[in-house]
C-alpha positions in Angstrom: -20.6 -42.1 65.4 -20.5 -38.4 64.6 -16.8 -38.5 65.3 -16.3 -41.2 62.7 -18.5 -39.5 60.2 -16.6 -36.2 60.7 -13.3 -38.0 60.2 -14.5 -39.7 57.0 -15.7 -36.3 55.7 -12.3 -34.7 56.5 -10.5 -37.6 54.7 -12.9 -37.2 51.7 -12.2 -33.5 51.5 -8.5 -34.1 51.8 -8.5 -36.6 49.0 -10.5 -34.2 46.8 -8.0 -31.4 47.5 -5.1 -33.7 46.7 -6.8 -34.7 43.4 -7.4 -31.1 42.5 -3.8 -30.2 43.4 -2.5 -32.9 41.0 -4.8 -31.9 38.2 -4.2 -28.2 38.7 -6.9 -25.6 38.2 -9.9 -26.7 36.1 -11.4 -24.6 33.4 -15.1 -24.2 32.6 -17.0 -26.1 30.0 -17.3 -22.9 27.9 -13.5 -22.5 27.7 -13.0 -26.1 26.7 -15.7 -25.9 24.0 -14.2 -22.6 22.6 -10.9 -24.4 22.5 -12.5 -27.2 20.4 -14.0 -24.6 18.1 -10.6 -23.0 17.6 -9.0 -26.4 17.2 -11.1 -27.3 14.2 -11.0 -23.7 12.8 -7.2 -23.5 13.0 -6.9 -27.0 11.5 -8.9 -25.9 8.6 -7.1 -22.5 8.2 -3.6 -23.9 8.4 -4.3 -26.5 5.8 -4.4 -23.6 3.4 -2.2 -20.9 5.1 1.0 -22.9 5.5 1.4 -23.4 1.7 0.8 -19.7 0.9 4.4 -18.5 1.4 5.7 -21.2 -0.9 3.0 -20.5 -3.5 3.4 -16.8 -3.5 7.3 -16.7 -3.5 8.1 -19.7 -5.5 4.9 -20.3 -7.5 3.9 -16.8 -8.5 7.4 -15.4 -8.2 6.7 -12.5 -5.8 9.6 -10.5 -4.5 10.1 -10.3 -0.7 8.6 -6.8 -0.8 5.5 -7.9 -2.6 5.1 -10.9 -0.2 5.6 -8.4 2.6 2.6 -6.4 1.5 0.4 -9.6 1.2 1.8 -10.9 4.5 1.1 -7.5 6.1 -2.5 -7.7 4.9 -2.7 -11.2 6.4 -1.3 -10.0 9.7 -3.2 -6.7 9.9 -6.4 -6.5 7.9 -8.3 -8.1 10.7 -7.4 -5.1 12.9 -9.8 -2.8 10.9 -12.9 -4.8 12.0 -11.8 -6.0 15.5 -13.1 -3.0 17.3 -16.4 -3.3 15.6 -16.7 -7.0 16.5 -15.8 -6.3 20.1 -18.1 -3.3 20.4 -21.0 -5.2 18.8 -20.6 -8.1 21.2 -20.4 -5.7 24.2 -23.3 -3.6 23.1 -25.7 -6.5 22.5 -24.2 -8.7 25.2 -24.1 -11.5 22.5 -20.5 -12.5 22.4 -21.2 -15.9 21.1 -23.4 -14.8 18.2 -20.9 -12.1 17.0 -18.1 -14.7 17.2 -20.3 -17.1 15.1 -20.5 -14.5 12.3 -16.7 -14.4 12.1 -16.3 -18.1 12.2 -18.9 -18.6 9.6 -17.3 -16.1 7.2 -13.9 -17.8 7.5 -15.5 -21.2 6.8 -17.1 -19.9 3.6 -13.8 -18.5 2.5 -12.4 -22.1 2.3 -14.7 -22.7 -0.6 -13.8 -19.3 -2.1 -10.4 -20.6 -3.0 -12.1 -23.1 -5.4 -14.0 -20.2 -7.1 -11.2 -17.7 -7.6 -8.5 -19.8 -9.2 -4.8 -18.9 -8.9 -4.6 -15.2 -9.7 -2.9 -13.1 -7.0 -5.7 -10.4 -6.9 -8.4 -13.0 -6.4 -6.4 -15.0 -3.8 -5.7 -11.8 -1.9 -9.4 -10.9 -1.8 -10.2 -14.3 -0.3 -7.4 -13.9 2.2 -8.7 -10.4 3.2 -12.3 -11.8 3.7 -10.9 -14.7 5.8 -9.0 -12.2 8.0 -12.1 -10.0 8.3 -13.8 -13.1 9.7 -11.0 -13.6 12.1 -11.2 -9.9 13.1 -14.9 -10.2 13.9 -14.6 -13.3 16.0 -11.3 -12.8 18.0 -12.4 -10.2 20.6 -15.8 -11.7 21.3 -14.2 -15.2 21.7 -11.5 -13.9 24.0 -14.1 -12.0 26.0 -16.1 -15.2 26.3 -13.0 -17.0 27.7 -12.2 -14.3 30.2 -15.9 -14.1 31.4 -16.0 -17.9 31.8 -12.9 -18.1 33.9 -12.0 -17.2 37.5 -9.8 -14.1 37.8 -6.9 -16.0 39.4 -6.9 -18.6 36.6 -7.2 -16.3 33.6 -3.8 -17.1 32.1 -4.5 -20.8 32.7 -7.8 -20.6 30.9 -6.3 -18.8 28.0 -3.5 -21.4 28.0 -6.0 -24.3 27.8 -7.7 -22.5 24.9 -4.4 -21.7 23.1 -3.2 -25.3 23.6 -6.3 -26.7 21.8 -6.2 -23.9 19.2 -2.5 -24.7 18.5 -3.3 -28.4 18.2 -5.3 -27.5 15.2 -2.5 -25.4 13.8 -0.2 -28.3 14.2 -2.5 -30.8 12.6 -3.5 -28.5 9.7 -0.3 -28.9 7.6 -0.2 -32.6 8.3 -3.8 -33.0 7.1 -3.0 -31.0 3.9 0.0 -33.3 3.3 -2.2 -36.4 3.8 -4.8 -35.2 1.3 -2.2 -34.4 -1.3 -0.5 -37.8 -0.6 -3.7 -39.6 -1.5 -4.5 -37.2 -4.4 -1.3 -35.5 -5.6 -1.8 -31.9 -6.9 -5.5 -32.0 -6.0 -5.6 -28.7 -4.2 -9.3 -28.5 -4.7 -9.6 -31.5 -2.4 -7.6 -29.6 0.3 -10.1 -26.7 0.1 -13.1 -29.0 0.4 -11.7 -30.9 3.3 -10.7 -27.6 4.9 -14.3 -26.3 4.6 -15.8 -29.5 6.2 -13.4 -29.2 9.1 -14.2 -25.5 9.6 -17.9 -26.4 9.6 -17.4 -28.8 12.5 -15.8 -26.0 14.6 -18.6 -23.6 13.7 -21.2 -26.2 14.7 -19.6 -26.7 18.2 -19.8 -22.9 18.8 -23.4 -22.5 17.7 -24.8 -25.6 19.3 -22.9 -25.9 22.6 -21.2 -22.7 23.7 -23.2 -20.3 25.9 -23.1 -16.6 26.7 -22.1 -16.5 30.4 -24.5 -14.4 32.6 -23.2 -11.1 33.9 -21.7 -11.3 37.3 -21.7 -8.4 39.7 -22.7 -5.9 37.1 -23.8 -2.6 38.6 -27.0 -0.9 37.4 -25.0 1.8 35.8 -23.2 -0.8 33.7 -26.5 -1.9 32.1 -26.4 1.1 29.8 -25.9 0.4 26.1 -22.2 0.4 25.3 -21.2 3.1 22.8 -18.1 3.7 20.7 -17.2 6.6 23.0 -17.3 4.1 26.0 -15.0 1.8 24.1 -12.4 4.5 23.2 -12.8 5.9 26.7 -10.7 2.9 27.8 -7.7 4.6 26.2 -7.8 7.2 29.1 -6.8 4.5 31.5 -3.0 4.8 32.1 -2.6 1.1 32.9 -4.4 0.1 29.7 -2.4 2.8 27.7 0.8 1.3 29.0 -0.2 -2.2 27.9 -1.1 -1.0 24.4 2.2 0.9 24.1 4.2 -2.2 25.2 2.3 -4.6 22.9 2.5 -2.2 19.9 6.2 -1.6 20.3 7.0 -5.3 20.5 4.8 -6.0 17.5 6.6 -3.4 15.4 9.9 -5.3 15.7 8.6 -8.9 15.5 9.3 -10.8 12.3 6.2 -12.5 11.1 5.9 -16.3 10.9 5.9 -16.3 7.1 9.1 -14.3 6.9 10.8 -16.0 9.8 10.2 -19.5 8.4 11.4 -18.4 4.9 14.5 -17.0 6.5 15.2 -20.2 8.4 14.5 -22.3 5.2 17.1 -20.2 3.3 19.6 -20.1 6.2 19.6 -23.9 6.6 19.1 -24.6 2.8 16.1 -26.6 3.7 14.1 -28.2 0.9 11.1 -26.0 0.1 8.7 -28.9 0.4 9.4 -29.1 4.2 8.6 -25.4 4.9 5.0 -26.1 6.2 6.5 -28.6 8.6 8.2 -25.7 10.4 4.8 -24.4 11.3 3.9 -27.9 12.6 7.0 -28.2 14.8 6.5 -24.7 16.4 2.8 -25.5 17.0 3.7 -28.7 18.7 6.0 -26.9 21.2 3.3 -24.2 21.7 0.6 -26.7 22.4 2.7 -28.5 25.0 3.8 -25.4 26.8 0.7 -23.2 26.6 -1.0 -24.6 29.8 2.1 -24.8 32.0 3.3 -21.4 30.9 -0.1 -19.9 31.5 -0.1 -21.4 35.0 3.4 -19.9 35.5 2.1 -16.5 34.4 -0.8 -16.7 36.9 1.8 -17.3 39.7 4.8 -15.2 38.8 3.1 -12.3 37.0 1.7 -12.1 33.5 3.7 -9.0 32.5 7.0 -10.7 33.4 6.2 -13.8 31.4 4.9 -11.8 28.5 8.1 -9.7 28.1 10.2 -12.8 28.7 8.6 -14.4 25.7 10.0 -11.8 23.4 13.5 -12.2 24.9 13.4 -15.7 23.6 13.3 -14.4 20.0 16.6 -12.6 20.3 18.8 -15.7 20.0 16.7 -16.8 17.0 17.4 -13.5 15.2 21.1 -13.6 16.2 21.6 -17.1 14.9 20.3 -16.1 11.5 23.2 -13.6 11.2 26.0 -16.2 11.6 27.0 -19.1 9.3 24.6 -22.1 9.6 25.9 -25.0 11.6 23.7 -27.6 9.9 20.2 -29.1 10.5 21.0 -29.8 14.2 20.0 -26.2 15.0 16.5 -26.6 13.6 15.0 -28.0 17.0 16.5 -24.9 18.6 14.4 -22.7 16.4 11.2 -24.6 16.9 11.6 -24.7 20.7 12.3 -21.0 21.1 9.6 -19.8 18.7 7.0 -22.2 20.2 8.0 -21.1 23.7 7.7 -17.4 22.6 4.1 -18.0 21.5 3.2 -19.8 24.7 4.5 -16.9 26.8 2.9 -14.1 24.8 -0.3 -14.9 22.9 -2.8 -16.0 25.6 -0.8 -14.3 28.4 -1.3 -10.9 26.8 -5.1 -11.4 26.7 -5.1 -12.6 30.3 -3.2 -9.5 31.4 -5.5 -7.2 29.6 -8.6 -8.9 31.1 -7.5 -7.9 34.5 -7.5 -4.2 33.5 -10.9 -4.1 31.7 -14.4 -3.9 33.1 -16.7 -6.8 32.2 -19.1 -4.6 30.1 -16.2 -3.5 27.9 -14.2 -6.6 27.8 -14.6 -7.4 24.1 -14.0 -3.8 23.1 -10.9 -3.4 25.2 -9.4 -6.7 23.9 -10.2 -5.6 20.4 -8.4 -2.3 20.8 -5.4 -4.0 22.2 -5.2 -6.6 19.4 -5.9 -3.9 16.8 -2.8 -1.9 18.0 -0.5 -4.9 17.9 -1.9 -6.1 14.5 -1.4 -2.8 12.9 2.2 -2.6 14.0 2.7 -6.1 12.7 1.3 -5.0 9.4 3.8 -2.2 9.2 6.6 -4.5 10.4 6.0 -6.9 7.5 6.0 -4.2 4.9 9.2 -2.6 6.3 11.0 -6.0 6.7 10.1 -6.9 3.1 11.4 -3.6 1.8 14.7 -3.9 3.7 15.1 -7.5 2.6 14.5 -6.6 -1.1 16.6 -3.4 -1.3 19.4 -4.0 1.2 19.5 -7.7 2.0 18.3 -10.4 4.3 21.0 -9.9 7.0 20.3 -6.1 7.2 16.6 -6.8 7.7 17.2 -9.3 10.5 19.8 -7.1 12.2 17.5 -4.0 12.1 14.6 -5.9 13.7 16.9 -7.5 16.3 18.1 -4.1 17.5 14.6 -2.7 17.4 13.3 -5.6 19.5 16.0 -5.1 22.1 14.8 -1.5 22.6 11.1 -2.5 22.5 11.8 -5.1 25.2 13.4 -2.5 27.4 10.5 -0.1 26.9 7.9 -2.9 27.6 9.7 -4.0 30.8 9.6 -0.4 32.1 6.0 0.2 31.2 4.6 -3.1 32.4 6.6 -2.9 35.6 4.2 -0.1 36.6 1.0 -2.1 35.7 -0.6 -3.5 38.8 -2.3 -6.8 38.0 -3.9 -7.4 41.4 -6.1 -4.3 41.5 -9.8 -4.1 40.7 -10.9 -3.8 37.1 -10.2 -0.3 35.7 
């Protein structure tokens, strides 16, 4: 009888292992709920964000340089508050609550568009407040993800989160089109619906996400985290290398707004369809985020991260040759979506292996601050070159710079050991 029971138990365990193998690594409830929070928040944000390039360039008549300044603020203003958000979360050990402040501020900004009207200065103010909200929430949220995932599945956990996040980014432009199809030119309706959707994401975070308990934290780590502790991370050579690699790559990356405007002009695409480029890229990103995250966990996060930037090179190169028709459009969407899947969450997973638990939020904030500031500079420089020299010169300059940055990042990250203990 015991023999039979033992055999049954072995068979049960074998079936369970096979089911787990088919499903792949599972993520925690916290990671999934944070993904839902980001899904609704990004759906809300992209309802507004995807029409801004068209509105600013074609509606208000901004030059590429002026748009570069606004786009640079959109890319980089969050960097100035990220360290504060990450440090506050680490100091109080309240990552959820600090993230909630950022999500709440961004939700309120959706209604702000109703109040300020269409002047550039007022719109820029709302954009800045929205990005401050993003800056406050990003590091505590990513710290929550890393603290809620097993070390060996970090890139997979971030991949699941980014897949849900990107589903919102994909649905946002479609939702905006749906609202305007029912009520043409009713942009106030878009803002109201955007606010309601953001409120759903905020509620999921507040009601259901939990701060994970500290695991294996030594007594010395219970001290209050200070700003000196946070910036002390910069003395780690491995973390220094990661920041240098990320910043160098960000300095020569063309932002989404500029890239999609370039593709739209290169293909002579109708302006009305520009937001759909965001949707197509988001669809590819959503489909690839989890498998690419699992690939990074197996092959090495640094390799996959650098490889993602290599995928941008043929996109830049194709913009310098005569267009061959709309058949090339899926090529753009596939490569750009693949690039995001290989870089965004993978970078956070790689950084998480180099940071102690008590400084996880601060370290991730420092890293994203470095990459965001270089992206801010990149948008301003690209806009200036485009305005004063020409579109082709701008793309060629950034293509050459990206090749050099990829070589540098490959050398630096090749020396980063991912399988060692937290620094």
